[in-house]
N, C-alpha and C positions, 0 to 999 in steps of 0.2 A: 266426357260422361260415358261409362258401358251402360247397356241396355244387358236384363236380368237373360239370363240363359234358362233355361224350360226344358228340364229332361225325366222322363220315367227312371223309378227305381228299375236298379237293376243295366239302364242302359251306359252305355260311356261317352266320355264327355271331353272337349279340349277348349281352355280357358286360354287365348290367347292374350300375350301379354304387351305385343306392338312398341319396342322400345324407342328413348328418341333419337336421333342421327347422334354417334360419335366418333371420336378417335382412338384406338385403340380397342384391347379385349374389354369383355364383361363378361360379369357372374350375376348369374338369378337367381331368386329366391321368392316365395310366395306367403304373404299372412293370411290367417284364414281368421276372419273376424277382427279383430285387434290385436297390434304390437302387444309384446313379445309373440303371440301365437303364430309361428311359423307352422306352415305344411311339413308333418315328417313323410319323407318318401319311402314307400315300402314297394309291395309285388304290384300292390292298388295302383298308386302315386307315382307319378314320373316328373321333376321339372326338369325339359332338356335343357344346355349350356349351351344347343346349338343355337336354336329359337326361342327360348325361354318361356314357352308355353308350359303350362301349367297340365298332365295328362289323366284323365281319372281312369280306368279302365271300366268300374264300374262301378255306379251311384250307390250309395248308399244312403239312408235319411240321417245319417248322422255329419251327411258332408253339404248342407243346405246349410247357408250362409254366405257371407262378403269377402271375397276372395282379392287379395291384392299384390301386383308383383312388384319385387324388391330389385331395381338393377344397378350394380355398383360397379365404378370403373374401378379397372385394376392396375389403373396406371394411376391415377391420383386420388381413388381409393372415396371419392364421393361417391352419393348414394341420390338416387329421386327413386319415386313411388308414384305408380298407375293410380289411377280411378278405380274406386274397389267395385268388382264383377259379382252382378247377385245371384246368386245360383238355388233356385225353389225346384220344388218336384212336382210332376202335373198329375193333374188327378184322373186322367184316366187309364188308370191299370199299371201294371208294371209288367217290363220288359220282359221277353222270354228269354232263352239261351241261343245264344250264337258264336259263332264260330270266333277266330283271333281277327283283327282288321293289327293288321301295322300302321300305326301314325307316325312314328321316329322312326328312320331307317338310314341308315351313309350311306354315301354316292357310291355308283357302280367300279368309278374308277378313284383311288386316290392315291396321290404322290405322298409320301413319307420320306422326310430329310432324315440320314444318318446321322443316330446320338438324337432324337428327338421322342418325345414323348407321345405318342400317338392314343387316343381316344375315340373309339365307335360306340355312338348312341344307338337303341334299337330296343323301342314298345309298343306295344299291341295294347287296344281293346278289345274287351270280349268277356262275355258269360258264361261259365264261369270267369274267373280270373287267369286268363292265360298263365302257365311256365313259360319262361326265357332262357333257353340252352344255348351253349355254340359252341362252333368248332370251324377245322380247317378242313377244304375240301377234299386236300389229299389225304387225310388223313394223321399226317404226324399231331402226336401229343401238344398240346399247351408246356410252353418251360417254366420253369416256375416264377420268372420274375412277372410271367401275365397276371393280371390279376382281374378279378370283376367284384364291380362293385353296384351298387343303388340294385339291390337286388335281382344281380346278372341283368340290369338294363345297361349298361355300359362294361365295353372290355375294357383297359390299360394294358398299353405296350411300351414298356418305359424301355430307353435306351433302343430307338430301332436298328436292326441292322439288316444286311442283305438277306441273313436265313429268315426273317420276319417276313417278308413279304410273300406274298399268295392270297390265296381266296377265301374269303372269312363267311361263313353264312351265321345265321343267326334264326334258330327256328324260336316258336311259340306257338305252343300247344294247351288247347283243354279237352273238356269231352266231347267237345262239338266239332272240333278238327285242330289242323293245324295249319299255320302259313310260315316263310320261311322269304327271306331278306340277304342277298349278296352281293357282296362288294370287295376287288380287287385293290387291296394294299402295293404298291408301288414303291419299287426303293431308289431313290437318288442320293446322290456327294456331291454339293458343291469342291467346284478344285481344291487341292492343297498341296503344297510344294514339298518335294522330295528332294530337289538340289534348286538350289538359286544361284545366282548370280553375286561373284563379291568384285572389289576394286581390283582394278588390276595394271601392272607397268609391260610391255610389251617393244620391246626393241624394233627399231623403223629397217622395214624390211622383211621384218621376221612373220610367223600364220599367227594371228589369232583364235583360240580355238573355246567357246563359253559355251557349257551344257547346260542345259533348262530345262526341269524335269519336272510334273506335279501328277500329281493321283485326283481321279472323280472320274462319276458316274452319270452320264455319260463321257466317257475318255474326251478330254479334253485338248479345244486345239490353240494353235501358238500363233504370237504375230511378235513382231520384232521392233522398237521404236529408236530412232536417234536423236537426241534431244526434241524428241517429240513427234519427229515426219517419222513416217512411212521410212524404212530400209528401202537399197534400190542398189544397182551397180554391180561391185563385183563381190555380191554375196551370196555364202550358201547356206540355205536353213533346212533341217535333218532332225524332225523328233522333238523340236523346240531348238536346237542343240545351233548356233549360230559361228561360220567360219569364212575369214576373213583375211585372206591370203597378201600377200608380198605391202605390207604396212606399210603408210606415209603417214606425216605428222598432221594431216587433214583430218585422218581416221581417228584421232582424240577428241574425246565426247560424253556425254549423259548416256547412255544404253540403256532402255528400258524390255523387258521380257513381258507379254500377257499370256499365261493360258486362262482358258475360257469355257463351259459349257454352257447351254440353255439355265443353269441354275446359279451361276454367279462366275464374276472376273476375278483375279487375282492377279498383282504387279510385283515384281521385281528387279530393283535397280542398281547398277553400279556405273563408278566413273572408268572411263579405258584412257590411258595416257601411251602415248607413243613414242619412245624418247630417241635421242640422236645424241653421242656422247662418244669420246674420244678414248679408249682403253685407262683404268683405273685401278691402283691395286690398292687402296685407302680402305675398302669396306671386306677386300677379302685379302689378306697380307699374304706372301707366302712364307713358310714355315723357313725362319731361321737358321735351324740349325737340326740337323738329321741324323741318324747315327743307325748304321746295320752292320751286322755281321757279314764277315768275308763270306763269299759263293751263295749269300742270299740275294734276295732282287728286292727292289726298291723304285718306288714313282715318287715322282717329283710333279707336283699340283702347280697349274698355272692358269689359274680364273679369274683374271683380270675383270671389271665392269665397263662393257662394251654397247656400243650401241650404233652401228650392227656388230653383229658379232667379230670378235679381233681376229686373227691368223698369226699365230707364235711359231717363232724358232728359239734355238738354242745353243748355249756356249758354255763352254766348261773353259773360265779362266778369260781367253781372248780367243780361242780357239774355236770356229761353227760347226756345231754337231752334226752329222749325216749319219741316217742310219744304218746299220749292220747289222751282224746275226747275236748282237749285243745291246744295242741301242737303237730303242725303239720311240718314233714321233707319232705321242697316241693322237686320234680324232679330236680329244677335246682340249688339245693344246697342249696334256701332257707329257711328262717324260717317263721311260724306264730304264733302268739298265739291269741286265741280265747277270746272273754272275758278278755278283763286285770281285772285286781284286783292292789291295792295298794301294793300286797305282789311281784309283778312280776318286777316291778322296781328293777335295778341295769345290772350288766356287764353282754353283751353276748357276749361269742369265739365263730368262726368260727373256723377247724381245718383243711385244704384242703391240700390232698395227692392224690399224682400221682406216677409211678417211678421211675420219676426222684428227686422227693424229695417234703416236706408240709411246708405249710406256714398259721401264723395266722394272725386275724386280730379280732376286739374289738368294739361293741356301747356302749353309756354311753346317761344321757339323760342332759338337763338345761334350763331354762323358758327363754322367751321373752324380754326383757326391754326395755324402752325408755332413753336414755345417755344423748341425746340433743334433752331438750322440746322447744316447741315456746313459745314463752314471750310477754308480754301485749307490745302495740307498739304504738306511737302518731310523725302520719307521714303527713305532707303536699301533697298536689294536684301535682301528676306531677313528684316527687319520687318513683325510686323502691327498692320492701324491699327483705331480704329473710325471709321466718319463716321455721326453721330449726324441722328436726325429724327425729336425727342420734341413731339408735340400734343395739344392741347386741342379737346374737339371734344365734339358732342351725346354720351353716352352712351347714350340708345337705338340714332344711330345706325351703320349697320355700315359699319367704316371699310378701307380697302386700304392698300399700301404697295407701290409700283412703284418699281425701282430703273433707271436709264439710265445708260449708261459712253457716252461719245462716238457719242450719239445710239440707242444701238443699248438694247432693251431689256436688261435682264442673266438669264442664264436661269441658276439657280440650283441646278439638278439637275446640269444639265451643267458647271459652272464650280463644283461644290462641293469640290475640292480647295483654292480659295483664298478663294471668295463664301459667305458664310453671310449671312443674316437675320432677324435676333431678332424677338420677336414682339410689341416696341413699336418696330420700323419700322426701327432700327439695323440699318447695312452693317458687318459685320468682313471685311476681307479679310485671309488668312492669309498667309503668307510670299511676300510680294509682288515682285512681280519688277517688270522695265523694260516690259513691255507691259501693265502697269496705270497708266501714267502717261496723265493724260485728265482730259475732264469727266467727273463724275458729278452726277446729277442727283436729288432726292430728290421725286416724286410721289404726294401723299397725293388720296385722293378716298373720300367718300360717297356718301351717296343722291343727295343735292341739291347739293351744290360741292365743291370740289378746289380744293387749295393746290400750289406747288412749290416748291427750292430748291436752287440750285447749287452745287459748290465743285471746286477744281483741283488735280487731287494729281499732284507733280510726282514721281517718281521715281529717285534717284540709284545709279546702279552703276559697278562697274569697268568698265574702256574697251573696246571691241567688239575687233577683230584689225586690227592696221595690215592694210596693201593693198600692191598690187603691189610686192611684195619682192623683189629683184635685185642677184645680182651683177655690180657696173662692172669692177672688175678684179682679176687673180688674178694671185701669184705661186707662188714655192716656199712660205713659207709665209704671206702674209698676203690679205686679201681685205679688196675696198672694196664695202659694201654699202649699196644708198640703197633706202628703201619711203615710204609716204604713211600720213599719218595716216588711222585709220579714227573711227567715234562713241566722244566721249566720255563719255557715258550721264549727261550734266549735270554730269560733276564731269572738270576740266581734269586732261589726262594730265601729271604730272608728272614720271615716268623710263623710258625704253625699253632691254632687256634683249635683248641676242642668243644664240641658241639655235642648235647646228650637232648633226647627226649623219652619221655614216660609215658604210659596212657594218661596221666591228670599232669603234661604241662601242654602249652598253647605253643604248637610247633617246636621248631629245636634252639636251644637256649645254651648262651656260653656258660660253660661249668671254671669252679674254681682247680687252678693244676699247684704242681711241685716239681719242676718251678714255674712262679706266675708266669713267666717270658718264657719260649721255648724257639730256642734260634735254631735257624735250616738247616744245622747240618745235626739235630740231634733228633732222630726217630721215638721215643718214647719217652712216659709222663706218666705220674701220676696224680687222680682226679680225687677229689678230697672232700668235704662236706654233702655228702649223700645220704640220701633219707635210707634208713633200715628197710628190710621186705619191699623196695619197691624193684619194676622188672625198668632196665635202661636197657636203651642204643645210644653206643658213639657214631660221631664221625670228626673225621677230621679238614680242616681249611688252610690250606699255603697262602702265604701272602710275597708278594716281591714288591720292586721299587714303583711295579705298573699297577699294583691294588691286590684286592682279595681275590682267587679262584672259583673254581667250582667245590662244592664240598666232594669227599669222598663218598662211597656206597656205604651205608650202614654196618655195623659192627652186627651180629649175632645178638640177638636178645640174650640178657645174665639181670638176675634177681640177686641183690645185695644181701645178706646176710641178715639173719631178726636179732633186734636188741629190744632191751626194757623202752617201755611210750617214756618220753621226753616231757609229752607237753600235756598237761589239763585241760579239760576243757573251759572257753572261756561262757562270759555272760548267765552265771551263775544266778539266778531267781529263783519265783513261786509266788503263791500265792492265793487268793480262791480256792473254786472247787465245793464241794457239797458238807455238811454237817459233820465232823468228828474225822475232817480230812486235813494233810499237811501234802501240800502239792509243790514238785520242786523240778526246775527246769534246766536245762543248760543248751549250748548248741554242739551236736554233735561232733567229733573229730572226724575229720575227714580222713579217706582212706592211706594217704599216702603218708599222714605221720601217726599211723598205729604201730609200725615197726614189725608187726609180726602177726602170727593168725592167734585166734581165739583172746583178741581182742574185746575186753568191758568193762564198765565203769562201777567203782564203788561209792555207794551215795552214804555217807554220812550226815549225822542229824541227832541232837540234843537241844534238849528246851532248855529257855537261856537262865544262864546264872547255874547251871548244873556242869558236874565234870566228865560225866559218860558219855562217850557218843553211842547210841545207835547205827548201826552200821546192814548195810543189805547189797545185793552185788546185781546188775543189770546185765546181762549175757549178751544183749544184743548191741552192736557199734551204731547202728543207726537211731536208738531210742533216745527221743531229747526229753523225757520226765520220767518222771516216779513218782506214784502217790503210796501215801505213808495213811492207811485206815485206822482207827482205833476209837473205841468211844469215850476211852479218858481225855481225847485231845479235847481244851477247852474253846470255848469260840475265839477267835484272832488275839489267838498266842502267840509273842513270840519265838522263833525256833535260830541256833545257829544252825547252817548246811555247810558242807562241803561236798568237794566229787571228785574221784581220784578214778583213776585209769590203770588195767592191766592188761598182759596179754599173757601166751605160756611161756616169756620168758624173765617174768616177775610182773612185780608191782612197779607204778610211774607214781609221780609225783598227784598230790592233791591240790584244786582249787583256793584260792585263797579263802576265810570265813565271811560269807554273807547272811544275813537277817533277813527270815521269812515267816510270815506272819500262817497260821492256820487258819481255815476256811472261815467265815464269817458266819455270824446267826440272825436268820432273817429276820424283819420285823414281825412283834407277835402281837400288836395291838393295832386298832384304826386310827386313822385323825377322826378328831372330835370338831366340832361347832364348824362344821361345812353348812355355806349355806351358797345358791345362785340368783344370781339378779340380772337383770335384763338392764345394757346397756342401753342397745339400738336395736333394729329391726335383723340384723343379719350377727351381734355382740352378744355374749351373757359371759359375767364372771363367777367363777366360783374360787371361794376364798376358804380358810378352813384353818385350824390350829395345830401349830407342829407336835406330833408327839414326842414323848420325853425319848433321850436315847443317850444311851451309856456310850464312851468311847469303846470301852473293855470288847463291846461287840460289835464292832470292826467300824465303816464308815459308813453312814449312810449317804446313798446316793441320790433320792430324789423321791418324788410322788407322782402317779400316775394317774390322771382321771379319763375315765369311762366316760363316755355322755351318749344320748341316742334321744329320739322325739315319741310321741306318743302313738307315731304310727307304725314305729321298728320294733325290733325284738332286743331286748338285754341281752342275747346272746350273741349277737351281730354289732354291739356297740359299736361308736370309734373311740381310738384313745390318743393324749397329748401327755405331757409329761414335763413336768415342773422339777429345776437343780433344788439341789437339798437343800438349800436356806430359805426358798420360793413357799409362799405359805397363799398365794395365790395364781391364777391364771386366764387369760381371757380366751375363748372359745368362738374361733371368728369362721363369716361363712356361711351361719344357720340360713336358715328357711324363714322367712317373716312370721307373723303371729300362729306361731305352732311350741307348745307345750315339750319340753326337751328335761332328760330327765340324769343327773349324775350323781357319781358315785370317787370316793377319794381313798386311795391305799399307799403305803410306803414302800419303798424296793432297798434292794443294795445287791451287793454282787452276789449273794445264795439267793437270793429269791426277794418275795413280795410278801407282803403280810397281807391280813384279810381288809376288805373296802369298806367302809363305812358305810351309815345311812343314807339312803339316794334322799335325794333332795331334787326338786324342780324349779324351773323359772320357764315361762313364756315370752317369748322373743315378739318385741314391740310389732304394731303394723307399720309400712314403708310409706316412708315420707312421702309429701304431694308431689306426682307428678308435672301439676302446673305449675310452672313459672308464674312469677309478679307479673301483670301484663298492666299496659300501657303506662310507663315510667314516666316523667315526667320530668324537667330540672329545669331550674332557672338559676340565675348569676347575677347576682348584687352584689360587689366592691368583690371581696376577695370570698364571701357566702356563698353555695353553692346546694339551693333546697332542692330536697328529690323527693316525691311523691309516687304512689303506686298506688294498683288496685288490690283488695284484699285477698287473698287465695283462700279457697275454701275446699277443704278434705274431702274424699269422696269415701263411701261410707267402709272400704276395705282400707283406710289410707289413717295414718296417726292426725292428731289434730292439730293444728296449726299453735304453735306457745309463743312465738313472734319472727323476730325476721333480721337476718344479716345482711349489711351494708358492707362491697367490698371493695378496695380502690387503690389504685398506685399509680404512680406517674409511669410514663413511655417508657422510661431509661431502671425502672425498678423488674425485679422478677418473681417478687411473694407480695402477697395482698396484705393490706392492713386491713379490720374488721371491726366494724363499727355494729354493737347490739343496738338492739330498739323492741318491744311491744305495740307499735304503732307501723301506721301507712304512711309515715315522713321521715326524712329527719334531714338533719342541715348540718353539712362539712363548709371546716375552715382550710381552705385550701393554699396553697403560693402560688403565687402571682408568675412564675418565667417557666414552666412546664404543662403537657398536656396529660390530662389524668382517664385513666381506663377506670369503670363505673360496672357494678352489676349489682345484683340484690337476688335473694335466695331466701326460702322459709324456714323456720329452724322448728322442728319435733323432737319428741319423746324417741319416733322410733330413725333418727337422723336428718339430718339436713334436705331442704328440696332441693328441685331443677334451677339452674341460677336462671336469669330473664337475660337476654340480649346485651351483650357490652355495651357500654354508651361511653366515644368519645368526648370531653368536652375539651377544648381549645386551651390556649393559653389565658390566663384571664388577663396579664397586662394589657393584650391589647382586646380586651371586651371590656374593660373600666366603665362605667355609667351607662353601659348598656342591658338591656333586660333582652333575654335570649330564651326561648322555649323549645325544648324540642320532644318529642314524640315517639315513641317505638311501639309500635302493633305484635 
């Protein structure tokens, strides 16, 4: 238990945490009074993550309460809470102002590891609350990575480096004075390998040199072990490097280099194998074939594997070679011949010897030659081909393959999408194009000779675009076209196709020509079936056995000559409109079929049964209708109608004759016998007597009913419509117990007639919201007897007129209904199914709320048992 801490207002205080024994790092927090109310750190309050204590620079009355230290293990994430420490205010006055007193400070010297995150804490008590600032004594500014946290009570230096080392000051200051805490951060680094040792194999009597180097601060020292024991004897160690001279077989073993400073130790291990063996050429055979140009210098290698190193001598054929002005015996065992002559050709043998044995190896000579050369090829665009270039050569010599195309060196990186050279020298050409036609040369080079082979590649493709397309002659429906042939791309042109484009077409379209099929030797044709007075462009496409080629450039735009229109309007119809009107409509002729300027329509009509046509002209080509007005036009009278076309060249044909009726006459009388009846709390039915109507007046479309309630206005009434043969309609979605007014009128396409007299009806009150309660049921044989409490309607609800019992089997989806005016009912049910039953009250305003559903299990399993179930 913690004793109460008593302080004056304005005094500073430290509340001790006293964390329990632990392993690993801890983090600290403090609870104020009750969890989860934690102390919020600011310039006045500070929780040290070093000591765990809570520091309050200046106590205020709001600080009075219980404080509990919460300790969390960063390893296990478990928490423990200390006992509460009460903080109370003394009653003997308020603490006066005093200068800062530093209670939390960092060590005078603090070593920091390279790459670590360093956190320095500093906090002071004082009145007024001290301000905290940090600086380096060398005056250098803080880099951007350094962060000040906890109202400057902590400085954080991430990724600590040598330039971060130095003397740091924490300055605490208020109006009564200031205090400074200082501490030096020193930099250290554990040893880190720069050069490690690796397993090695050294010949007996040779010298071992192993370099072992590490970085660190302070600079690491080195030790060497062999098989775990300290090295001694004929060894030399300098700056971590180990040297052992004149090796013998006993020097083999596991060696370990150790680098250490006061901050850490690192190890590097490797295996040393000291070997002794006779000369052996199996791992480094001599070149069997060597070629050299006359007058040049050639070197013969002789590097057998041998431990210790072998002594080498040379023979040509059976003759021992000695050094002279042209023969040099090299220190590494090799042989050099200077200013080679034809007489130097032959077999050269190296004799390698040490104390463990002797080995012999020889050199020979052979020329390079192409065994599979590229051949002439004939291919089609898009194919892939391989040009072979297989050679036989001295395997000891380095060999290179280069390919030339039409005399230019092939760049395989630049042309990688098409060209690829295999490791064996073959050339692959993918997705071959016309530009790849030409001569290909394979060049093979070694250090001493070179050979080449060439092949011609012909690429055949679809034809190029025809040239110089022009229109030689134009009429209203034909055009004479001519052109010049383009490139055939190594495959003769077989046919030509003509395409045309107008402002009205969707892209380029093939057109009809005379002759219909244009062979590859023909360069002119006549295009037929063109539309008059339309601007055309033409182009030509050549084809061969490979396929169709690219189209030519378009010809200049030309317009066909004018002609009399040939196509009359379609969809001629009409009807509707206002009184004394005849409305005639049609689909306008598109511009490409108008055949010339000055295009318009001739509208002709006559009363049905007469012989004389009345004609008028509509000059706008885009107009789709004409309205004829005359007081002599009788309502809904039939007229024969046709529409023709014309332009500056003359009149074209008329459409076929169709019958169109003049405008109808709107109804002139209002419906009679209008009545309104309330069916429920939200539905009213309005009925009326149909008005007398003659077919000569048009078609009666129906009736419009408007309605409004006694709180609304007639001008803003709602409206519903009924079809022409109906004499009643139900208006739904109304408010309950409210008077509604309605009126009815007839309408047709000409308009609406007058409204009837207004009638009204009041919607019924809403049904009871209370469901039947205490529903009881019992089963005897196949009878289910139900009873329930009477439902009593509230003042604003409709009176109960009876009840509905709804029931169904568990497999059915629709309910059966039994109506009764009592609070009991009896049902005869089947034996072998479960039943679901519910009860609701009925009223003039509709059905009330249903009771909760009742599940009655199968009667077959309940025979002769009396069950009683109550739903509350």
